[in-house]
N, CA, C and O of each residue as an XYZ file, in Angstrom:
512
protein
N      37.269      3.726     30.091
C      36.691      2.897     29.124
C      37.600      2.780     28.039
O      38.122      3.786     27.560
N      37.856      1.535     27.572
C      38.845      1.259     26.581
C      38.257      1.320     25.207
O      37.041      1.418     25.041
N      39.221      1.255     24.101
C      38.664      1.477     22.611
C      37.797      0.408     22.321
O      36.823      0.626     21.601
N      38.064     -1.023     22.899
C      37.317     -2.153     22.636
C      35.823     -1.953     23.266
O      34.799     -2.242     22.646
N      35.846     -1.490     24.408
C      34.460     -1.186     25.042
C      33.596     -0.338     24.190
O      32.433     -0.631     23.912
N      34.308      0.887     23.727
C      33.642      1.776     22.752
C      33.093      1.299     21.625
O      31.962      1.630     21.268
N      33.915      0.404     20.906
C      33.558     -0.179     19.537
C      32.557     -1.272     20.049
O      31.536     -1.327     19.364
N      32.609     -2.079     21.006
C      31.472     -3.046     21.229
C      30.310     -2.398     21.560
O      29.298     -2.901     21.072
N      30.154     -1.381     22.283
C      28.936     -0.554     22.553
C      28.360      0.027     21.292
O      27.141      0.034     21.123
N      29.289      0.573     20.298
C      28.923      1.129     19.146
C      28.084     -0.021     18.273
O      27.043      0.215     17.660
N      28.697     -1.203     18.338
C      28.226     -2.274     17.506
C      26.868     -2.720     18.149
O      25.916     -3.044     17.439
N      26.810     -2.727     19.552
C      25.445     -2.934     19.946
C      24.490     -2.005     19.681
O      23.307     -2.325     19.570
N      24.929     -0.736     19.552
C      23.927      0.316     19.232
C      23.407      0.158     17.931
O      22.213      0.387     17.740
N      24.304     -0.283     16.810
C      23.897     -0.388     15.645
C      22.929     -1.554     15.315
O      22.064     -1.510     14.440
N      23.214     -2.694     16.201
C      22.402     -3.851     16.308
C      20.934     -3.491     16.713
O      19.949     -3.907     16.104
N      20.895     -2.654     17.829
C      19.723     -2.317     18.374
C      18.901     -1.311     17.387
O      17.671     -1.326     17.426
N      19.507     -0.552     16.618
C      18.852      0.179     15.637
C      18.275     -0.750     14.536
O      17.175     -0.509     14.039
N      19.063     -1.866     14.142
C      18.434     -2.701     13.246
C      17.190     -3.441     13.810
O      16.256     -3.750     13.070
N      17.199     -3.710     15.103
C      15.975     -4.407     15.666
C      14.845     -3.275     15.688
O      13.724     -3.599     15.294
N      15.061     -2.031     16.103
C      14.127     -0.991     15.985
C      13.431     -0.980     14.652
O      12.218     -1.070     14.467
N      14.499     -0.840     13.638
C      13.887     -0.674     12.196
C      12.963     -1.797     11.849
O      11.926     -1.552     11.233
N      13.282     -3.039     12.214
C      12.398     -4.155     11.909
C      11.158     -4.059     12.633
O      10.109     -4.273     12.026
N      11.148     -3.740     13.963
C       9.945     -3.755     14.730
C       9.065     -2.547     14.301
O       7.849     -2.697     14.179
N       9.663     -1.361     14.074
C       8.773     -0.215     13.805
C       8.296     -0.278     12.431
O       7.152      0.113     12.200
N       9.086     -0.755     11.417
C       8.751     -0.989     10.155
C       7.569     -2.017      9.936
O       6.650     -1.912      9.123
N       7.791     -3.005     10.817
C       6.583     -4.046     10.797
C       5.364     -3.535     11.308
O       4.300     -3.797     10.747
N       5.432     -2.765     12.413
C       4.211     -2.178     12.971
C       3.644     -1.112     11.907
O       2.430     -0.962     11.774
N       4.459     -0.472     11.253
C       3.920      0.489     10.298
C       3.248     -0.257      9.110
O       2.132      0.035      8.680
N       3.929     -1.111      8.690
C       3.303     -2.017      7.646
C       2.084     -2.633      8.046
O       1.216     -2.765      7.183
N       1.858     -3.048      9.248
C       0.582     -3.594      9.791
C      -0.470     -2.650      9.880
O      -1.628     -2.940      9.581
N      -0.078     -1.416     10.321
C      -1.117     -0.306     10.476
C      -1.637      0.075      9.047
O      -2.839      0.181      8.804
N      -0.672      0.269      8.138
C      -1.077      0.546      6.817
C      -1.997     -0.392      6.246
O      -2.992      0.003      5.638
N      -1.704     -1.743      6.416
C      -2.482     -2.881      5.926
C      -3.989     -2.688      6.540
O      -4.969     -2.694      5.795
N      -4.087     -2.531      7.830
C      -5.306     -2.322      8.376
C      -6.135     -1.226      7.810
O      -7.326     -1.374      7.539
N      -5.483     -0.143      7.641
C      -6.161      1.100      6.927
C      -6.433      0.826      5.592
O      -7.494      1.287      5.171
N      -5.760      0.206      4.839
C      -6.044     -0.027      3.445
C      -7.095     -1.111      3.201
O      -7.634     -1.156      2.095
N      -7.422     -1.982      4.149
C      -8.564     -2.941      4.215
C      -9.722     -2.097      3.938
O     -10.473     -2.570      3.084
N     -10.085     -0.907      4.463
C     -11.153     -0.288      4.300
C     -11.356      0.316      2.994
O     -12.480      0.764      2.766
N     -10.400      0.411      2.036
C     -10.642      0.962      0.731
C     -10.247      0.008     -0.411
O     -10.659      0.169     -1.560
N      -9.354     -1.087     -0.004
C      -8.860     -1.978     -1.098
C      -9.288     -3.360     -0.687
O      -9.623     -3.680      0.453
N      -9.238     -4.190     -1.803
C      -9.524     -5.567     -1.553
C      -8.444     -6.334     -0.799
O      -7.270     -5.982     -0.922
N      -8.771     -7.338     -0.044
C      -7.785     -7.987      0.839
C      -6.553     -8.346      0.133
O      -5.478     -8.191      0.712
N      -6.596     -8.804     -1.040
C      -5.401     -9.357     -1.759
C      -4.439     -8.168     -2.037
O      -3.226     -8.346     -1.933
N      -4.938     -6.987     -2.378
C      -4.076     -5.782     -2.676
C      -3.493     -5.289     -1.399
O      -2.307     -4.958     -1.398
N      -4.221     -5.204     -0.280
C      -3.725     -4.872      0.875
C      -2.811     -5.852      1.585
O      -1.907     -5.404      2.291
N      -2.977     -7.083      1.455
C      -2.086     -8.061      1.855
C      -0.641     -8.067      1.192
O       0.413     -8.247      1.802
N      -0.793     -7.832     -0.206
C       0.460     -7.640     -1.054
C       1.290     -6.350     -0.372
O       2.463     -6.449     -0.013
N       0.584     -5.265     -0.265
C       1.301     -4.206      0.454
C       1.949     -4.598      1.834
O       3.068     -4.196      2.152
N       1.200     -5.380      2.604
C       1.688     -5.705      3.930
C       2.985     -6.506      3.642
O       4.027     -6.169      4.205
N       2.957     -7.511      2.822
C       4.251     -8.285      2.583
C       5.273     -7.419      2.080
O       6.381     -7.506      2.609
N       5.092     -6.569      1.116
C       6.120     -5.621      0.716
C       6.670     -4.768      1.890
O       7.878     -4.756      2.126
N       5.870     -4.127      2.551
C       6.283     -3.289      3.739
C       7.117     -4.080      4.734
O       8.154     -3.605      5.196
N       6.659     -5.310      5.071
C       7.522     -6.139      5.993
C       8.801     -6.480      5.358
O       9.852     -6.432      5.997
N       8.751     -6.810      4.174
C      10.085     -7.270      3.457
C      10.985     -5.993      3.477
O      12.168     -6.095      3.804
N      10.480     -4.888      3.159
C      11.333     -3.674      3.200
C      11.962     -3.427      4.502
O      13.172     -3.207      4.548
N      11.209     -3.446      5.616
C      11.568     -3.324      7.021
C      12.710     -4.344      7.429
O      13.697     -4.024      8.092
N      12.471     -5.492      6.991
C      13.524     -6.579      7.240
C      14.761     -6.413      6.592
O      15.812     -6.620      7.197
N      14.724     -5.969      5.124
C      15.862     -5.903      4.606
C      16.752     -4.607      5.107
O      17.982     -4.641      5.112
N      16.029     -3.524      5.505
C      16.760     -2.485      6.029
C      17.464     -2.925      7.404
O      18.661     -2.761      7.639
N      16.566     -3.487      8.243
C      17.121     -4.070      9.550
C      18.254     -5.011      9.434
O      19.190     -5.002     10.233
N      18.156     -5.894      8.346
C      19.322     -6.721      8.152
C      20.632     -5.956      7.813
O      21.731     -6.339      8.214
N      20.449     -4.887      7.074
C      21.638     -4.188      6.811
C      22.446     -3.420      8.035
O      23.663     -3.245      8.105
N      21.481     -3.033      8.931
C      22.089     -2.484     10.287
C      22.649     -3.646     10.990
O      23.749     -3.519     11.528
N      21.934     -4.916     11.055
C      22.650     -6.032     11.806
C      23.833     -6.559     11.247
O      24.716     -7.008     11.978
N      23.944     -6.542      9.865
C      25.372     -6.879      9.366
C      26.498     -5.756      9.685
O      27.693     -6.003      9.849
N      25.917     -4.528      9.738
C      27.057     -3.542     10.101
C      27.345     -3.631     11.432
O      28.536     -3.455     11.689
N      26.530     -3.880     12.478
C      26.779     -4.131     13.763
C      27.796     -5.304     13.954
O      28.806     -5.217     14.653
N      27.445     -6.309     13.315
C      28.370     -7.602     13.476
C      29.699     -7.095     12.812
O      30.716     -7.510     13.368
N      29.860     -6.372     11.855
C      31.091     -6.071     11.240
C      31.847     -5.146     12.313
O      33.019     -5.416     12.576
N      31.285     -4.184     12.869
C      31.891     -3.530     13.921
C      32.394     -4.367     15.095
O      33.570     -4.279     15.450
N      31.526     -5.180     15.706
C      31.875     -5.789     16.851
C      32.898     -6.973     16.541
O      33.852     -7.117     17.305
N      32.747     -7.778     15.511
C      33.538     -8.821     15.315
C      34.928     -8.501     14.670
O      35.937     -9.063     15.096
N      34.974     -7.733     13.799
C      36.086     -7.423     13.083
C      36.927     -6.327     13.834
O      38.115     -6.569     14.050
N      36.365     -5.103     14.256
C      37.075     -4.098     14.862
C      37.541     -4.541     16.254
O      38.650     -4.219     16.681
N      36.655     -5.303     16.970
C      37.077     -5.631     18.369
C      37.994     -6.811     18.447
O      39.079     -6.743     19.023
N      37.507     -7.993     17.809
C      38.358     -9.236     17.925
C      38.605     -9.814     16.588
O      38.001    -10.819     16.213
N      39.469     -9.207     15.870
C      39.866     -9.803     14.546
C      40.612    -11.007     14.450
O      41.803    -10.966     14.145
N      39.961    -12.190     14.707
C      40.607    -13.506     14.639
C      40.082    -14.241     13.535
O      39.052    -13.836     12.996
N      40.675    -15.298     13.119
C      40.271    -16.083     11.881
C      38.947    -16.682     12.266
O      38.117    -16.742     11.359
N      38.620    -17.113     13.386
C      37.376    -17.587     13.919
C      36.205    -16.546     13.848
O      35.106    -16.839     13.377
N      36.508    -15.344     14.337
C      35.384    -14.458     14.350
C      35.190    -13.914     12.824
O      34.045    -13.647     12.461
N      36.179    -13.759     12.006
C      35.928    -13.382     10.676
C      35.325    -14.353      9.857
O      34.653    -14.002      8.887
N      35.535    -15.833     10.216
C      34.838    -16.790      9.488
C      33.402    -16.872     10.008
O      32.537    -17.228      9.208
N      33.091    -16.605     11.152
C      31.760    -16.674     11.619
C      31.020    -15.536     10.978
O      29.890    -15.710     10.521
N      31.625    -14.383     10.933
C      30.973    -13.214     10.197
C      30.798    -13.479      8.737
O      29.767    -13.069      8.206
N      31.720    -14.141      8.005
C      31.455    -14.412      6.745
C      30.174    -15.319      6.465
O      29.368    -15.088      5.564
N      30.096    -16.409      7.384
C      28.913    -17.232      7.322
C      27.666    -16.322      7.488
O      26.724    -16.346      6.695
N      27.728    -15.548      8.537
C      26.448    -14.540      8.871
C      26.010    -13.732      7.587
O      24.859    -13.591      7.174
N      27.167    -13.236      7.049
C      27.007    -12.403      5.868
C      26.397    -13.042      4.706
O      25.554    -12.452      4.031
N      26.846    -14.389      4.412
C      26.417    -15.098      3.312
C      24.733    -15.451      3.576
O      23.839    -15.304      2.743
N      24.615    -15.859      4.709
C      23.189    -16.194      5.215
C      22.239    -14.922      4.870
O      21.233    -14.992      4.164
N      22.715    -13.798      5.467
C      21.889    -12.498      5.321
C      21.907    -12.055      3.934
O      20.919    -11.420      3.563
N      22.926    -12.288      3.023
C      22.891    -11.914      1.687
C      21.907    -12.678      0.972
O      21.184    -12.106      0.157
N      21.788    -14.086      1.221
C      20.756    -14.902      0.669
C      19.348    -14.413      1.148
O      18.438    -14.384      0.320
N      19.139    -14.056      2.337
C      17.937    -13.540      2.656
C      17.474    -12.365      2.146
O      16.272    -12.181      1.954
N      18.512    -11.358      1.850
C      18.231    -10.077      1.227
C      17.912    -10.219     -0.233
O      17.027     -9.522     -0.730
N      18.586    -11.080     -0.937
C      18.314    -11.440     -2.287
C      16.983    -11.949     -2.485
O      16.272    -11.579     -3.419
N      16.625    -12.821     -1.591
C      15.381    -13.580     -1.670
C      14.261    -12.500     -1.500
O      13.312    -12.447     -2.283
N      14.404    -11.658     -0.465
C      13.441    -10.594     -0.200
C      13.384     -9.567     -1.445
O      12.285     -9.173     -1.833
N      14.424     -9.191     -1.989
C      14.602     -8.278     -3.106
C      13.637     -8.889     -4.190
O      12.764     -8.204     -4.723
N      13.838    -10.177     -4.475
C      13.053    -10.938     -5.536
C      11.667    -10.829     -5.110
O      10.891    -10.544     -6.022
N      11.187    -10.975     -4.018
C       9.875    -10.987     -3.437
C       9.166     -9.599     -3.653
O       8.000     -9.487     -4.032
N      10.063     -8.498     -3.347
C       9.415     -7.178     -3.438
C       9.392     -6.667     -4.919
O       8.389     -6.079     -5.323
N      10.374     -6.858     -5.668
C      10.385     -6.189     -7.036
C      10.159     -7.158     -8.002
O       9.947     -6.751     -9.144
N      10.157     -8.526     -7.761
C       9.987     -9.398     -8.810
C      11.266     -9.568     -9.788
O      11.175    -10.061    -10.913
N      12.364     -9.138     -9.263
C      13.637     -9.294    -10.073
C      14.877     -9.192     -9.073
O      14.767     -8.754     -7.927
N      15.952     -9.602     -9.581
C      17.195     -9.548     -8.764
C      17.803     -8.094     -8.943
O      17.523     -7.386     -9.911
N      18.674     -7.707     -7.907
C      19.073     -6.293     -8.082
C      19.914     -5.965     -9.421
O      19.982     -4.821     -9.872
N      20.541     -7.067    -10.007
C      21.545     -6.716    -11.227
C      20.531     -6.987    -12.447
O      21.103     -6.907    -13.535
N      19.298     -7.259    -12.513
C      18.483     -7.301    -13.536
C      17.869     -5.872    -13.884
O      17.589     -5.083    -12.981
N      17.680     -5.584    -15.167
C      17.020     -4.228    -15.411
C      15.498     -4.192    -15.027
O      14.712     -5.139    -15.061
N      15.277     -3.023    -14.691
C      13.779     -2.751    -14.443
C      12.929     -2.953    -15.500
O      13.330     -2.543    -16.590
N      11.755     -3.532    -15.445
C      10.831     -3.556    -16.514
C      10.168     -2.403    -16.937
O       9.596     -1.767    -16.053
N      10.105     -1.939    -18.202
C       9.435     -0.651    -18.431
C       7.972     -0.671    -18.263
O       7.350     -1.685    -18.578
N       7.402      0.311    -17.818
C       6.070      0.581    -17.451
C       5.338      0.541    -18.757
O       5.801      1.138    -19.728
N       4.172     -0.161    -18.834
C       3.253     -0.159    -19.984
C       2.340      0.858    -19.888
O       1.678      0.965    -18.856
N       2.182      1.727    -20.924
C       1.348      2.879    -20.951
C      -0.216      2.385    -21.186
O      -0.459      1.307    -21.730
N      -1.046      3.106    -20.812
C      -2.361      2.857    -21.006
C      -2.818      2.823    -22.495
O      -3.736      2.065    -22.808
N      -2.255      3.561    -23.364
C      -2.556      3.542    -24.794
C      -2.054      2.301    -25.404
O      -2.672      1.893    -26.388
N      -0.997      1.604    -24.969
C      -0.517      0.483    -25.571
C      -1.175     -0.885    -25.043
O      -0.948     -1.957    -25.604
N      -2.041     -0.759    -23.875
C      -2.578     -1.991    -23.447
C      -3.672     -2.573    -24.229
O      -3.800     -3.794    -24.315
N      -4.531     -1.678    -24.851
C      -5.608     -2.321    -25.636
C      -5.409     -1.931    -27.225
O      -5.227     -0.779    -27.620
N      -5.471     -3.016    -28.003
C      -5.379     -2.512    -29.482
C      -6.482     -1.803    -29.969
O      -7.629     -1.990    -29.563
N      -6.108     -0.846    -30.985
C      -7.226     -0.019    -31.562
C      -8.052     -0.706    -32.394
O      -7.578     -1.659    -33.013
N      -9.251     -0.396    -32.537
C     -10.282     -0.990    -33.341
C     -10.658     -0.169    -34.373
O     -11.667     -0.454    -35.019
N      -9.935      0.918    -34.663
C     -10.225      1.811    -35.684
C      -9.825      1.287    -37.095
O     -10.296      1.829    -38.095
N      -9.014      0.300    -37.182
C      -8.584     -0.197    -38.494
C      -9.659     -0.866    -39.115
O     -10.252     -1.677    -38.404
N     -10.061     -0.712    -40.309
C     -11.013     -1.636    -40.970
C     -11.713     -0.936    -41.954
O     -12.563     -1.512    -42.635
């Protein structure tokens, strides 16, 4: 077995892990959704389902990009394969950013919004 075969198989293994992450994460999000329907309104449970699916897809995309890097750059580093990989990475980066925006409501480089405490939500009526 040559080095190229080993690297190719490693890349395929990382790709397979990405697919497993998406499928298992999607199924877990769906199961949690069904369980939450018993105790939460549909809108809240559905929001949790969307966030769970988005997280699974984001993590799976990271594995798939890593698998492409291993296979395309380590095995056959030609300008064509690197160019194809660059296009794939750009598309997946766009998908990751849009899903990040969907999950957290902000881009990764934006600061997190501070949590509003319960005492600051309603104005006090004691003045007067």
